[in-house]
MMTF fields as JSON, N, C-alpha, C and O atoms, coordinates in Angstrom:
{
  "mmtfVersion": "1.0.0",
  "mmtfProducer": "UNKNOWN",
  "numBonds": 491,
  "numAtoms": 492,
  "numGroups": 123,
  "numChains": 1,
  "numModels": 1,
  "chainsPerModel": [1],
  "groupsPerChain": [123],
  "chainIdList": ["A"],
  "bondAtomList": [4, 2, 8, 6, 12, 10, 16, 14, 20, 18, 24, 22, 28, 26, 32, 30, 36, 34, 40, 38, 44, 42, 48, 46, 52, 50, 56, 54, 60, 58, 64, 62, 68, 66, 72, 70, 76, 74, 80, 78, 84, 82, 88, 86, 92, 90, 96, 94, 100, 98, 104, 102, 108, 106, 112, 110, 116, 114, 120, 118, 124, 122, 128, 126, 132, 130, 136, 134, 140, 138, 144, 142, 148, 146, 152, 150, 156, 154, 160, 158, 164, 162, 168, 166, 172, 170, 176, 174, 180, 178, 184, 182, 188, 186, 192, 190, 196, 194, 200, 198, 204, 202, 208, 206, 212, 210, 216, 214, 220, 218, 224, 222, 228, 226, 232, 230, 236, 234, 240, 238, 244, 242, 248, 246, 252, 250, 256, 254, 260, 258, 264, 262, 268, 266, 272, 270, 276, 274, 280, 278, 284, 282, 288, 286, 292, 290, 296, 294, 300, 298, 304, 302, 308, 306, 312, 310, 316, 314, 320, 318, 324, 322, 328, 326, 332, 330, 336, 334, 340, 338, 344, 342, 348, 346, 352, 350, 356, 354, 360, 358, 364, 362, 368, 366, 372, 370, 376, 374, 380, 378, 384, 382, 388, 386, 392, 390, 396, 394, 400, 398, 404, 402, 408, 406, 412, 410, 416, 414, 420, 418, 424, 422, 428, 426, 432, 430, 436, 434, 440, 438, 444, 442, 448, 446, 452, 450, 456, 454, 460, 458, 464, 462, 468, 466, 472, 470, 476, 474, 480, 478, 484, 482, 488, 486],
  "bondOrderList": [1, 1, 1, 1, 1, 1, 1, 1, 1, 1, 1, 1, 1, 1, 1, 1, 1, 1, 1, 1, 1, 1, 1, 1, 1, 1, 1, 1, 1, 1, 1, 1, 1, 1, 1, 1, 1, 1, 1, 1, 1, 1, 1, 1, 1, 1, 1, 1, 1, 1, 1, 1, 1, 1, 1, 1, 1, 1, 1, 1, 1, 1, 1, 1, 1, 1, 1, 1, 1, 1, 1, 1, 1, 1, 1, 1, 1, 1, 1, 1, 1, 1, 1, 1, 1, 1, 1, 1, 1, 1, 1, 1, 1, 1, 1, 1, 1, 1, 1, 1, 1, 1, 1, 1, 1, 1, 1, 1, 1, 1, 1, 1, 1, 1, 1, 1, 1, 1, 1, 1, 1, 1],
  "groupList": [{"groupName": "MET", "atomNameList": ["N", "CA", "C", "O"], "elementList": ["N", "C", "C", "O"], "formalChargeList": [0, 0, 0, 0], "bondAtomList": [1, 0, 2, 1, 3, 2], "bondOrderList": [1, 1, 2], "singleLetterCode": "M", "chemCompType": "L-PEPTIDE LINKING"}, {"groupName": "HIS", "atomNameList": ["N", "CA", "C", "O"], "elementList": ["N", "C", "C", "O"], "formalChargeList": [0, 0, 0, 0], "bondAtomList": [1, 0, 2, 1, 3, 2], "bondOrderList": [1, 1, 2], "singleLetterCode": "H", "chemCompType": "L-PEPTIDE LINKING"}, {"groupName": "GLU", "atomNameList": ["N", "CA", "C", "O"], "elementList": ["N", "C", "C", "O"], "formalChargeList": [0, 0, 0, 0], "bondAtomList": [1, 0, 2, 1, 3, 2], "bondOrderList": [1, 1, 2], "singleLetterCode": "E", "chemCompType": "L-PEPTIDE LINKING"}, {"groupName": "LEU", "atomNameList": ["N", "CA", "C", "O"], "elementList": ["N", "C", "C", "O"], "formalChargeList": [0, 0, 0, 0], "bondAtomList": [1, 0, 2, 1, 3, 2], "bondOrderList": [1, 1, 2], "singleLetterCode": "L", "chemCompType": "L-PEPTIDE LINKING"}, {"groupName": "ARG", "atomNameList": ["N", "CA", "C", "O"], "elementList": ["N", "C", "C", "O"], "formalChargeList": [0, 0, 0, 0], "bondAtomList": [1, 0, 2, 1, 3, 2], "bondOrderList": [1, 1, 2], "singleLetterCode": "R", "chemCompType": "L-PEPTIDE LINKING"}, {"groupName": "PRO", "atomNameList": ["N", "CA", "C", "O"], "elementList": ["N", "C", "C", "O"], "formalChargeList": [0, 0, 0, 0], "bondAtomList": [1, 0, 2, 1, 3, 2], "bondOrderList": [1, 1, 2], "singleLetterCode": "P", "chemCompType": "L-PEPTIDE LINKING"}, {"groupName": "ALA", "atomNameList": ["N", "CA", "C", "O"], "elementList": ["N", "C", "C", "O"], "formalChargeList": [0, 0, 0, 0], "bondAtomList": [1, 0, 2, 1, 3, 2], "bondOrderList": [1, 1, 2], "singleLetterCode": "A", "chemCompType": "L-PEPTIDE LINKING"}, {"groupName": "VAL", "atomNameList": ["N", "CA", "C", "O"], "elementList": ["N", "C", "C", "O"], "formalChargeList": [0, 0, 0, 0], "bondAtomList": [1, 0, 2, 1, 3, 2], "bondOrderList": [1, 1, 2], "singleLetterCode": "V", "chemCompType": "L-PEPTIDE LINKING"}, {"groupName": "GLY", "atomNameList": ["N", "CA", "C", "O"], "elementList": ["N", "C", "C", "O"], "formalChargeList": [0, 0, 0, 0], "bondAtomList": [1, 0, 2, 1, 3, 2], "bondOrderList": [1, 1, 2], "singleLetterCode": "G", "chemCompType": "PEPTIDE LINKING"}, {"groupName": "ASP", "atomNameList": ["N", "CA", "C", "O"], "elementList": ["N", "C", "C", "O"], "formalChargeList": [0, 0, 0, 0], "bondAtomList": [1, 0, 2, 1, 3, 2], "bondOrderList": [1, 1, 2], "singleLetterCode": "D", "chemCompType": "L-PEPTIDE LINKING"}, {"groupName": "ASN", "atomNameList": ["N", "CA", "C", "O"], "elementList": ["N", "C", "C", "O"], "formalChargeList": [0, 0, 0, 0], "bondAtomList": [1, 0, 2, 1, 3, 2], "bondOrderList": [1, 1, 2], "singleLetterCode": "N", "chemCompType": "L-PEPTIDE LINKING"}, {"groupName": "SER", "atomNameList": ["N", "CA", "C", "O"], "elementList": ["N", "C", "C", "O"], "formalChargeList": [0, 0, 0, 0], "bondAtomList": [1, 0, 2, 1, 3, 2], "bondOrderList": [1, 1, 2], "singleLetterCode": "S", "chemCompType": "L-PEPTIDE LINKING"}, {"groupName": "PHE", "atomNameList": ["N", "CA", "C", "O"], "elementList": ["N", "C", "C", "O"], "formalChargeList": [0, 0, 0, 0], "bondAtomList": [1, 0, 2, 1, 3, 2], "bondOrderList": [1, 1, 2], "singleLetterCode": "F", "chemCompType": "L-PEPTIDE LINKING"}, {"groupName": "THR", "atomNameList": ["N", "CA", "C", "O"], "elementList": ["N", "C", "C", "O"], "formalChargeList": [0, 0, 0, 0], "bondAtomList": [1, 0, 2, 1, 3, 2], "bondOrderList": [1, 1, 2], "singleLetterCode": "T", "chemCompType": "L-PEPTIDE LINKING"}, {"groupName": "ILE", "atomNameList": ["N", "CA", "C", "O"], "elementList": ["N", "C", "C", "O"], "formalChargeList": [0, 0, 0, 0], "bondAtomList": [1, 0, 2, 1, 3, 2], "bondOrderList": [1, 1, 2], "singleLetterCode": "I", "chemCompType": "L-PEPTIDE LINKING"}, {"groupName": "LYS", "atomNameList": ["N", "CA", "C", "O"], "elementList": ["N", "C", "C", "O"], "formalChargeList": [0, 0, 0, 0], "bondAtomList": [1, 0, 2, 1, 3, 2], "bondOrderList": [1, 1, 2], "singleLetterCode": "K", "chemCompType": "L-PEPTIDE LINKING"}, {"groupName": "TYR", "atomNameList": ["N", "CA", "C", "O"], "elementList": ["N", "C", "C", "O"], "formalChargeList": [0, 0, 0, 0], "bondAtomList": [1, 0, 2, 1, 3, 2], "bondOrderList": [1, 1, 2], "singleLetterCode": "Y", "chemCompType": "L-PEPTIDE LINKING"}, {"groupName": "GLN", "atomNameList": ["N", "CA", "C", "O"], "elementList": ["N", "C", "C", "O"], "formalChargeList": [0, 0, 0, 0], "bondAtomList": [1, 0, 2, 1, 3, 2], "bondOrderList": [1, 1, 2], "singleLetterCode": "Q", "chemCompType": "L-PEPTIDE LINKING"}],
  "groupTypeList": [0, 1, 2, 3, 4, 5, 6, 4, 3, 1, 5, 7, 4, 4, 4, 8, 6, 4, 9, 6, 6, 10, 4, 6, 4, 4, 4, 6, 8, 6, 11, 3, 6, 12, 1, 13, 6, 2, 11, 8, 2, 6, 9, 12, 6, 6, 8, 14, 8, 10, 3, 6, 6, 6, 8, 6, 15, 7, 14, 6, 9, 9, 7, 8, 16, 12, 9, 2, 5, 16, 16, 17, 9, 8, 14, 7, 6, 17, 6, 14, 9, 6, 7, 2, 6, 15, 8, 7, 6, 16, 12, 11, 6, 6, 8, 10, 9, 8, 9, 6, 11, 16, 2, 10, 13, 11, 5, 11, 12, 6, 13, 3, 11, 11, 11, 8, 11, 10, 11, 6, 11, 14, 11],
  "groupIdList": [1, 2, 3, 4, 5, 6, 7, 8, 9, 10, 11, 12, 13, 14, 15, 16, 17, 18, 19, 20, 21, 22, 23, 24, 25, 26, 27, 28, 29, 30, 31, 32, 33, 34, 35, 36, 37, 38, 39, 40, 41, 42, 43, 44, 45, 46, 47, 48, 49, 50, 51, 52, 53, 54, 55, 56, 57, 58, 59, 60, 61, 62, 63, 64, 65, 66, 67, 68, 69, 70, 71, 72, 73, 74, 75, 76, 77, 78, 79, 80, 81, 82, 83, 84, 85, 86, 87, 88, 89, 90, 91, 92, 93, 94, 95, 96, 97, 98, 99, 100, 101, 102, 103, 104, 105, 106, 107, 108, 109, 110, 111, 112, 113, 114, 115, 116, 117, 118, 119, 120, 121, 122, 123],
  "secStructList": [7, 7, 7, 7, 7, 7, 6, 6, 7, 7, 7, 7, 7, 7, 7, 6, 2, 2, 2, 2, 2, 2, 2, 2, 2, 2, 2, 6, 6, 7, 7, 7, 7, 7, 7, 7, 7, 6, 6, 7, 2, 2, 2, 2, 2, 2, 2, 2, 2, 2, 2, 2, 2, 6, 6, 7, 1, 3, 3, 3, 3, 7, 7, 7, 7, 6, 6, 7, 7, 1, 1, 1, 7, 7, 2, 2, 2, 2, 2, 2, 2, 2, 2, 2, 2, 6, 6, 7, 3, 3, 3, 3, 7, 1, 1, 7, 7, 4, 4, 4, 1, 7, 7, 7, 7, 7, 7, 7, 7, 7, 7, 7, 7, 1, 1, 1, 7, 1, 1, 7, 7, 7, 7],
  "xCoordList": [14.389, 13.412, 12.573, 12.18, 12.296, 11.486, 10.363, 10.473, 9.299, 8.171, 8.362, 8.982, 7.846, 7.844, 6.753, 5.575, 7.114, 6.123, 6.301, 6.24, 6.515, 6.52, 5.106, 4.151, 4.981, 3.681, 2.641, 2.916, 1.463, 0.293, 0.387, -0.506, 1.413, 1.501, 1.113, 1.483, 0.38, -0.111, 0.3, 0.013, 0.964, 1.318, 0.064, -0.969, 0.163, -0.961, -1.053, -0.053, -2.221, -2.423, -3.598, -4.69, -3.361, -4.403, -4.477, -3.59, -5.518, -5.731, -5.779, -5.995, -5.582, -5.739, -4.562, -3.405, -4.89, -3.844, -2.961, -1.749, -3.577, -2.77, -1.82, -0.695, -2.255, -1.386, -0.164, 0.948, -0.353, 0.769, 1.717, 2.936, 1.155, 2.0, 2.772, 3.945, 2.116, 2.802, 3.925, 4.993, 3.694, 4.761, 5.945, 7.094, 5.68, 6.758, 7.555, 8.783, 6.86, 7.558, 8.431, 9.563, 7.904, 8.673, 9.897, 10.954, 9.776, 10.95, 12.003, 13.202, 11.536, 12.461, 13.037, 13.865, 12.617, 13.153, 12.293, 12.696, 11.131, 10.254, 9.342, 8.91, 9.055, 8.127, 6.93, 7.038, 5.813, 4.604, 4.167, 4.273, 3.676, 3.158, 1.958, 1.767, 1.168, -0.08, -0.284, 0.038, -0.819, -1.268, -2.614, -2.779, -3.558, -4.898, -4.936, -4.113, -5.895, -6.108, -7.446, -7.905, -8.072, -9.416, -9.458, -10.54, -8.325, -8.321, -8.064, -7.821, -8.115, -7.954, -6.625, -5.706, -6.549, -5.378, -4.103, -3.053, -4.165, -2.957, -2.391, -1.179, -3.26, -2.807, -2.257, -1.251, -2.918, -2.441, -1.069, -0.183, -0.889, 0.408, 1.49, 2.598, 1.171, 2.127, 2.425, 3.565, 1.411, 1.595, 2.519, 3.28, 2.468, 3.374, 4.811, 5.685, 5.046, 6.377, 6.796, 7.956, 5.859, 6.158, 6.534, 7.452, 5.825, 6.155, 7.571, 8.34, 7.906, 9.251, 10.299, 11.35, 10.023, 10.975, 11.172, 12.225, 10.146, 10.229, 10.969, 11.207, 11.337, 12.112, 11.381, 11.921, 10.145, 9.412, 10.138, 10.543, 10.297, 10.928, 9.887, 10.165, 8.681, 7.577, 6.32, 6.014, 5.593, 4.324, 3.27, 3.514, 2.098, 0.99, -0.271, -0.486, -1.1, -2.385, -3.463, -3.181, -4.702, -5.839, -6.834, -8.043, -6.296, -7.089, -7.109, -6.105, -8.237, -8.356, -9.291, -10.222, -9.057, -9.91, -10.62, -10.008, -11.901, -12.695, -12.204, -12.458, -11.512, -11.098, -9.606, -9.062, -8.942, -7.54, -7.447, -8.278, -6.447, -6.338, -5.989, -5.242, -6.539, -6.289, -5.023, -4.267, -4.789, -3.744, -2.514, -1.672, -2.412, -1.228, -1.116, -2.091, 0.061, 0.255, -0.291, 0.068, -1.168, -1.661, -0.7, 0.396, -1.107, -0.19, 0.118, 1.216, -0.818, -0.548, 0.475, 1.426, 0.296, 1.247, 2.63, 3.642, 2.681, 3.963, 4.654, 5.872, 3.877, 4.443, 4.972, 6.027, 4.24, 4.685, 5.988, 6.929, 6.049, 7.276, 8.461, 9.572, 8.215, 9.293, 9.843, 11.057, 8.97, 9.474, 10.095, 11.045, 9.569, 10.187, 11.594, 12.484, 11.8, 13.131, 14.129, 15.341, 13.608, 14.465, 14.63, 15.24, 14.087, 14.258, 13.137, 13.268, 12.042, 10.899, 10.065, 9.77, 9.685, 8.791, 7.356, 6.945, 6.598, 5.231, 4.266, 4.461, 3.227, 2.223, 0.844, 0.533, 0.024, -1.318, -2.312, -2.08, -3.416, -4.465, -5.246, -5.592, -5.522, -6.277, -7.685, -7.867, -8.66, -10.037, -10.56, -11.403, -10.078, -10.499, -11.831, -11.886, -12.906, -14.188, -15.326, -16.459, -15.036, -16.069, -16.839, -16.238, -18.149, -18.992, -18.972, -19.398, -18.488, -18.433, -17.101, -16.813, -16.293, -14.988, -15.14, -16.19, -14.083, -14.061, -13.759, -12.762, -14.597, -14.372, -14.474, -15.319, -13.604, -13.596, -12.89, -11.964, -13.327, -12.574, -11.415, -11.443, -10.425, -9.286, -9.737, -10.465, -9.315, -9.681, -8.916, -7.818, -9.479, -8.761, -8.236, -8.898, -7.056, -6.422, -6.052, -5.623, -6.221, -5.78, -4.258, -3.611, -3.704, -2.246, -1.766, -2.491, -0.548, 0.066, 1.024, 1.702, 1.085, 1.994, 3.383, 3.532, 4.393, 5.762, 6.38, 7.512, 5.646, 6.235, 5.48, 5.898, 4.392, 3.634, 2.933, 3.173, 2.073, 1.343, 0.321, -0.341, 0.192, -0.779, -2.011, -2.925, -2.048, -3.197, -3.553, -2.77, -4.743, -5.173, -4.363, -3.834, -4.285, -3.51, -4.207, -5.435, -3.428, -3.946, -3.739, -2.634, -4.776, -4.661, -4.419, -4.294],
  "yCoordList": [23.311, 22.249, 22.285, 23.362, 21.15, 21.094, 20.079, 19.112, 20.324, 19.412, 18.457, 18.827, 17.239, 16.321, 16.786, 16.736, 17.236, 17.772, 17.302, 18.135, 16.027, 15.616, 15.657, 15.936, 15.382, 15.446, 14.627, 13.502, 15.179, 14.55, 14.263, 13.615, 14.713, 14.555, 15.873, 16.939, 15.808, 17.013, 17.016, 16.056, 18.067, 18.116, 18.066, 18.635, 17.393, 17.299, 18.592, 19.044, 19.187, 20.401, 20.146, 19.783, 20.339, 20.107, 21.302, 22.155, 21.358, 22.462, 21.932, 20.739, 22.804, 22.442, 21.675, 21.928, 20.722, 19.957, 19.193, 19.097, 18.653, 17.926, 18.874, 18.493, 20.097, 21.074, 21.345, 21.462, 21.446, 21.662, 20.468, 20.638, 19.256, 18.059, 18.028, 17.654, 18.422, 18.452, 19.478, 19.228, 20.622, 21.641, 21.108, 21.369, 20.359, 19.784, 18.78, 18.746, 17.957, 16.994, 17.723, 17.319, 18.783, 19.532, 20.171, 20.212, 20.672, 21.24, 20.159, 20.435, 18.929, 17.815, 17.302, 16.391, 17.864, 17.48, 16.508, 16.078, 16.15, 15.227, 16.0, 17.11, 15.415, 15.998, 15.07, 13.865, 15.625, 14.841, 15.007, 16.095, 13.926, 13.978, 13.045, 12.181, 13.223, 12.485, 12.117, 12.891, 10.932, 10.538, 9.857, 8.993, 10.229, 9.661, 8.239, 7.855, 7.473, 6.12, 6.026, 4.927, 7.158, 7.18, 6.96, 6.768, 6.984, 6.872, 5.457, 5.252, 4.49, 3.102, 2.497, 3.19, 1.185, 0.44, 0.826, 0.959, 1.008, 1.332, 2.683, 2.829, 3.661, 4.98, 4.92, 5.56, 4.148, 4.01, 3.349, 3.79, 2.292, 1.613, 2.578, 2.593, 3.375, 4.377, 5.409, 5.853, 5.791, 6.758, 6.248, 7.024, 4.955, 4.364, 4.534, 4.922, 4.241, 4.429, 5.888, 6.207, 6.772, 8.214, 8.74, 9.548, 8.281, 8.71, 8.281, 9.061, 7.029, 6.539, 7.299, 7.648, 7.56, 8.294, 9.727, 10.328, 10.266, 11.632, 11.686, 12.766, 10.512, 10.488, 10.009, 10.085, 9.51, 9.007, 7.806, 6.898, 7.809, 6.687, 5.779, 4.61, 6.311, 5.564, 5.89, 7.059, 4.864, 5.048, 4.239, 3.094, 4.838, 4.153, 4.34, 5.399, 3.308, 3.435, 2.706, 1.885, 3.029, 2.309, 2.012, 2.187, 1.56, 1.365, -0.105, -0.805, -0.554, -1.887, -1.817, -1.011, -2.64, -2.689, -4.036, -5.066, -4.034, -5.257, -6.325, -7.51, -5.932, -6.914, -7.259, -7.808, -6.939, -7.326, -8.85, -9.495, -9.419, -10.891, -11.42, -10.787, -12.586, -13.216, -14.054, -14.014, -14.805, -15.82, -15.473, -16.334, -14.247, -13.771, -12.277, -11.623, -11.74, -10.301, -9.535, -9.808, -8.565, -7.666, -6.503, -6.515, -5.495, -4.386, -3.545, -3.0, -3.432, -2.669, -3.413, -2.803, -4.707, -5.496, -5.482, -5.43, -5.529, -5.476, -4.132, -4.079, -3.045, -1.719, -1.631, -1.044, -2.214, -2.227, -3.014, -2.559, -4.19, -4.987, -4.207, -4.278, -3.468, -2.714, -1.61, -1.421, -0.878, 0.193, -0.371, 0.207, -1.5, -2.129, -2.619, -2.571, -3.089, -3.544, -2.384, -2.596, -1.158, 0.037, 0.611, 1.667, -0.082, 0.353, 1.199, 1.714, 1.358, 2.132, 1.238, 0.097, 1.745, 1.027, 1.267, 2.416, 0.203, 0.321, -0.32, -1.46, 0.42, -0.056, 0.095, 1.125, -0.93, -0.898, -1.41, -2.439, -0.693, -1.128, -2.255, -2.159, -3.299, -4.43, -4.412, -4.306, -4.512, -4.594, -3.319, -3.373, -2.179, -0.895, -0.502, 0.393, -1.187, -0.993, -0.827, -1.219, -0.25, 0.021, -1.219, -2.248, -1.137, -2.255, -3.412, -4.516, -3.184, -4.247, -4.994, -5.794, -4.745, -5.401, -6.828, -7.213, -7.59, -8.967, -8.93, -8.339, -9.544, -9.615, -11.056, -11.813, -11.428, -12.792, -12.802, -12.024, -13.675, -13.868, -14.807, -15.522, -14.803, -15.68, -17.131, -17.537, -17.909, -19.321, -20.035, -19.618, -21.089, -21.867, -23.136, -23.728, -23.54, -24.723, -25.655, -25.213, -26.931, -27.912, -27.892, -27.862, -27.908, -27.89, -29.157, -29.791, -29.509, -30.678, -30.227, -29.212, -30.96, -30.643, -31.161, -32.261, -30.36, -30.828, -31.353, -31.836, -31.262, -31.674, -32.834, -33.328, -33.26, -34.331, -35.182, -35.056, -36.041, -36.944, -36.191, -35.28, -36.572, -35.954, -36.833, -36.451, -37.976, -38.856, -39.52, -39.542, -40.046, -40.778, -42.075, -42.568, -42.599, -43.84, -44.973, -45.049, -45.813, -46.947, -48.206, -48.45, -48.996, -50.219, -51.404, -52.524],
  "zCoordList": [-0.643, -0.58, -1.838, -2.289, -2.402, -3.612, -3.451, -2.698, -4.167, -4.198, -5.369, -6.366, -5.269, -6.393, -7.343, -6.99, -8.537, -9.458, -10.896, -11.8, -11.155, -12.552, -13.111, -12.386, -14.38, -15.041, -14.291, -13.874, -14.121, -13.54, -12.052, -11.505, -11.388, -9.938, -9.297, -9.788, -8.22, -7.577, -6.114, -5.398, -5.65, -4.223, -3.359, -3.712, -2.246, -1.325, -0.532, 0.026, -0.473, 0.315, 1.253, 0.816, 2.533, 3.531, 4.46, 4.462, 5.234, 6.167, 7.596, 7.81, 8.563, 9.964, 10.524, 10.186, 11.396, 12.083, 11.104, 11.294, 10.058, 9.072, 8.353, 8.031, 8.098, 7.446, 8.32, 7.804, 9.624, 10.533, 10.495, 10.508, 10.448, 10.369, 9.061, 9.036, 7.97, 6.672, 6.67, 6.113, 7.282, 7.357, 8.148, 7.791, 9.222, 10.023, 9.198, 9.28, 8.399, 7.536, 6.523, 6.262, 5.964, 4.957, 5.572, 4.943, 6.793, 7.468, 7.695, 7.702, 7.88, 8.095, 6.775, 6.782, 5.653, 4.352, 3.566, 2.485, 4.069, 3.347, 2.403, 2.716, 1.259, 0.292, 0.138, 0.365, -0.24, -0.462, -1.907, -2.473, -2.504, -3.87, -3.96, -3.104, -4.981, -5.13, -6.587, -7.489, -6.805, -8.145, -7.991, -7.129, -8.801, -8.693, -9.238, -10.069, -8.759, -9.261, -9.984, -10.294, -10.255, -10.822, -12.326, -12.881, -12.998, -14.461, -14.954, -16.143, -14.066, -14.472, -14.068, -13.629, -14.229, -13.778, -14.511, -13.881, -15.815, -16.583, -16.148, -15.987, -15.958, -15.521, -14.102, -13.794, -13.238, -11.863, -11.833, -11.101, -12.625, -12.694, -13.181, -12.645, -14.189, -14.682, -13.599, -13.46, -12.837, -11.755, -10.67, -10.092, -10.383, -9.394, -9.864, -9.089, -11.128, -11.696, -11.718, -11.461, -12.022, -12.053, -10.666, -10.534, -9.64, -8.28, -7.91, -7.348, -8.23, -7.926, -8.719, -8.182, -10.0, -10.845, -10.354, -10.57, -9.693, -9.164, -7.836, -7.296, -7.306, -6.075, -4.848, -3.744, -5.008, -3.841, -3.257, -3.984, -1.955, -1.249, -0.609, -0.339, -0.362, 0.235, -0.553, -0.786, -0.963, -1.672, -0.922, -0.541, -0.711, -0.048, -0.875, -1.463, -0.918, -1.599, -0.815, 0.057, -1.149, -0.567, -1.683, -1.526, -2.812, -4.018, -4.405, -4.279, -4.867, -5.438, -6.625, -6.639, -7.607, -8.792, -8.81, -8.53, -9.138, -9.071, -10.043, -9.828, -11.101, -12.102, -12.047, -13.005, -10.926, -10.794, -10.723, -10.083, -11.374, -11.353, -9.967, -9.221, -9.63, -8.334, -8.316, -7.345, -9.367, -9.342, -10.178, -10.435, -10.589, -11.299, -11.077, -10.704, -11.304, -11.123, -12.319, -13.464, -12.035, -13.065, -13.23, -12.671, -13.999, -14.283, -13.05, -12.939, -12.133, -10.905, -10.049, -9.56, -9.862, -9.074, -9.723, -9.022, -11.037, -11.738, -11.515, -11.347, -11.514, -11.259, -9.828, -9.585, -8.889, -7.488, -7.368, -6.718, -7.99, -7.955, -8.531, -8.007, -9.608, -10.259, -9.353, -9.288, -8.653, -7.785, -6.515, -5.986, -6.012, -4.846, -5.178, -4.329, -6.41, -6.83, -6.859, -6.801, -6.948, -6.938, -5.536, -5.365, -4.527, -3.149, -2.581, -1.471, -3.302, -2.811, -1.897, -2.251, -0.732, 0.176, -0.285, -0.45, -0.492, -0.997, -0.006, 0.415, 0.361, 1.308, 0.686, 0.087, 0.831, 0.268, 1.301, 1.936, 1.469, 2.387, 1.726, 0.548, 2.455, 1.924, 2.497, 3.71, 1.641, 2.097, 2.726, 3.622, 2.277, 2.81, 2.169, 1.326, 2.582, 1.918, 2.913, 2.632, 4.072, 5.062, 5.47, 5.782, 5.472, 5.887, 4.892, 5.231, 3.678, 2.671, 2.717, 1.826, 3.737, 3.824, 4.34, 4.855, 4.191, 4.698, 6.184, 6.599, 6.979, 8.413, 8.866, 8.388, 9.792, 10.291, 11.636, 11.869, 12.504, 13.741, 13.428, 12.427, 14.262, 14.025, 14.052, 14.958, 13.076, 13.106, 14.207, 14.576, 14.721, 15.726, 15.068, 14.215, 15.468, 14.906, 16.047, 17.112, 15.817, 16.803, 16.83, 15.783, 18.003, 18.115, 18.783, 19.55, 18.485, 19.095, 20.17, 20.017, 21.241, 22.327, 21.98, 21.449, 22.284, 22.053, 23.345, 23.339, 24.453, 25.723, 26.381, 27.428, 25.783, 26.427, 25.394, 24.193, 25.872, 25.003, 24.171, 24.668, 22.901, 22.005, 21.803, 21.072, 22.423, 22.239, 23.569, 24.518, 23.587, 24.792, 24.881, 23.885, 26.072, 26.246, 25.505, 25.46, 24.952, 24.188, 25.028, 25.512, 25.205, 26.017, 25.139, 25.633]
}
């Protein structure tokens, strides 16, 4: 069994119940690796590629940058697209910002009936 250890990747080490779960995953043949997102978007995008190149089959993040473009893919989205094209499953938490997150109740929409009249009778 080997850990994913290319440059700048750090194996995840935890204690307690999570440590027991990690040991169980490792016995099953799974490896864990980590790349920080604290050094900026370009480094994070490179880290996504590095994780995939190191053999990661699943990548998850909970990171967002305030200046990521809304209407086009930035470098992080491009890196995600590139690893997904290679078969890597990528998951990202949206709005993971505690009390500052976006909250809304489900909007209601008027619906049309497919089995009956949709309007009042017309005289």
